[in-house]
C-alpha positions in Angstrom: 141.6 -38.3 -24.4 143.1 -37.5 -27.7 140.9 -37.7 -30.9 142.4 -38.7 -34.1 141.0 -36.9 -37.2 139.9 -39.2 -40.0 142.0 -39.1 -43.2 140.6 -37.0 -46.0 139.2 -39.8 -48.1 138.2 -37.6 -51.1 141.8 -36.4 -51.5 143.0 -40.0 -51.3 140.5 -41.1 -53.9 141.4 -38.3 -56.2 145.1 -39.3 -56.1 144.2 -43.0 -56.9 141.9 -42.1 -59.8 143.2 -42.7 -63.3 140.8 -42.0 -66.2 140.6 -44.7 -68.9 141.8 -44.0 -72.4 139.4 -44.5 -75.2 140.8 -47.9 -76.0 140.7 -49.0 -72.4 137.1 -47.8 -72.1 136.1 -49.7 -75.3 137.8 -52.9 -73.9 135.9 -52.5 -70.6 132.6 -52.1 -72.5 133.3 -55.2 -74.6 133.9 -57.2 -71.4 130.8 -55.7 -69.7 128.0 -55.5 -72.2 124.8 -53.9 -70.9 122.1 -56.2 -69.6 118.8 -56.1 -71.4 116.0 -55.4 -69.0 113.5 -57.2 -71.2 115.7 -60.4 -71.0 115.4 -60.2 -67.2 111.6 -59.8 -67.4 111.5 -62.8 -69.8 113.6 -64.8 -67.4 111.2 -64.0 -64.6 108.3 -65.0 -66.7 110.0 -68.3 -67.6 110.9 -69.0 -63.9 107.3 -68.2 -62.9 105.9 -70.6 -65.4 108.3 -73.3 -64.3 107.4 -72.7 -60.6 103.7 -72.9 -61.3 104.2 -76.2 -63.2 106.3 -77.6 -60.4 103.8 -76.5 -57.7 101.0 -78.2 -59.7 103.0 -81.4 -60.2 104.2 -81.7 -56.6 100.9 -80.8 -55.0 98.7 -82.6 -57.5 96.4 -79.6 -57.2 95.5 -77.6 -60.3 94.3 -74.6 -58.2 97.7 -74.4 -56.5 99.4 -74.3 -59.9 97.1 -71.5 -61.0 97.7 -69.7 -57.8 101.5 -69.9 -58.2 101.2 -68.7 -61.8 99.1 -65.8 -60.7 101.7 -64.9 -58.1 104.3 -64.9 -60.8 102.1 -62.8 -63.0 101.7 -60.3 -60.1 105.5 -59.9 -60.3 106.1 -60.0 -64.0 103.4 -57.7 -65.3 104.4 -54.8 -63.1 108.0 -55.4 -63.9 107.2 -55.2 -67.6 105.3 -52.0 -67.0 108.3 -50.5 -65.2 110.7 -51.6 -68.0 108.4 -50.2 -70.7 108.1 -46.9 -68.8 111.8 -46.3 -68.2 113.0 -47.5 -71.5 110.9 -45.0 -73.6 112.8 -42.1 -75.1 112.1 -38.8 -73.5 113.0 -35.2 -74.2 113.8 -34.5 -70.6 117.4 -35.6 -70.2 118.4 -34.0 -66.9 119.4 -36.3 -64.2 116.6 -35.1 -61.9 114.0 -35.7 -64.7 115.3 -39.2 -65.3 115.2 -40.1 -61.6 111.7 -38.6 -61.2 110.5 -40.7 -64.2 112.1 -43.9 -62.6 110.5 -43.3 -59.2 107.1 -42.5 -60.9 107.2 -45.8 -62.8 108.4 -47.7 -59.7 105.4 -46.3 -57.8 103.1 -47.4 -60.6 104.7 -50.9 -60.4 104.0 -51.2 -56.7 100.4 -50.0 -57.1 99.8 -52.5 -59.9 101.3 -55.3 -57.8 99.1 -54.4 -54.8 96.0 -54.2 -57.1 96.7 -57.6 -58.6 97.1 -59.1 -55.1 93.8 -57.5 -53.9 92.1 -58.9 -57.0 93.5 -62.4 -56.6 90.6 -63.9 -54.5 88.1 -62.8 -57.2 90.2 -63.8 -60.2 91.7 -67.2 -59.1 89.1 -69.8 -58.1 90.3 -71.9 -55.2 93.1 -69.6 -54.5 96.0 -71.0 -52.4 97.8 -68.1 -50.8 100.8 -70.2 -50.0 101.2 -71.2 -53.6 100.7 -67.6 -54.7 103.4 -66.5 -52.3 105.8 -69.2 -53.5 105.3 -68.1 -57.1 105.8 -64.5 -56.2 109.0 -64.9 -54.1 110.8 -67.3 -56.5 109.8 -65.1 -59.5 111.1 -62.0 -57.7 114.4 -63.6 -57.0 114.9 -65.0 -60.5 116.7 -61.9 -61.8 119.3 -62.1 -59.0 120.1 -65.6 -60.2 120.3 -64.4 -63.8 122.7 -61.6 -62.8 124.8 -64.0 -60.7 125.0 -66.6 -63.6 125.9 -63.8 -66.0 128.7 -62.5 -63.8 130.1 -66.0 -63.2 130.1 -66.7 -66.9 131.9 -63.4 -67.6 134.4 -64.2 -64.9 135.4 -67.4 -66.6 136.0 -65.7 -70.0 
């Protein structure tokens, strides 16, 4: 049985690579402005509030609305902590230091989320775990919708 060696992909990519000129890079940046992380957190907060209101109206149960709002808070507060932590200016500019800082803040985000969930039965009277879960999941997925909408708006321009 004869084996066929795979083509050297690195060499093929190097041949296809064409660096952008300064003008092309400026045009690309104008078409693809950076996304504000704070706007994504604000979008999540707005979505969480709307979900809590919707849960309250559909269920007719105020405790379910508060549970959904707390679920959204358990997503938004740690996300805001992460954004605050990674957006601060730091003297350490090496790639490994930046990655270590990101993973450190991500770990803090996860720990705060878990602590908020563990505290939920004590902090939310008449807690509805289902409503809390609905608030969490929809709030977590809100930034994907925001990025999708942003990319579709950019594609039409």
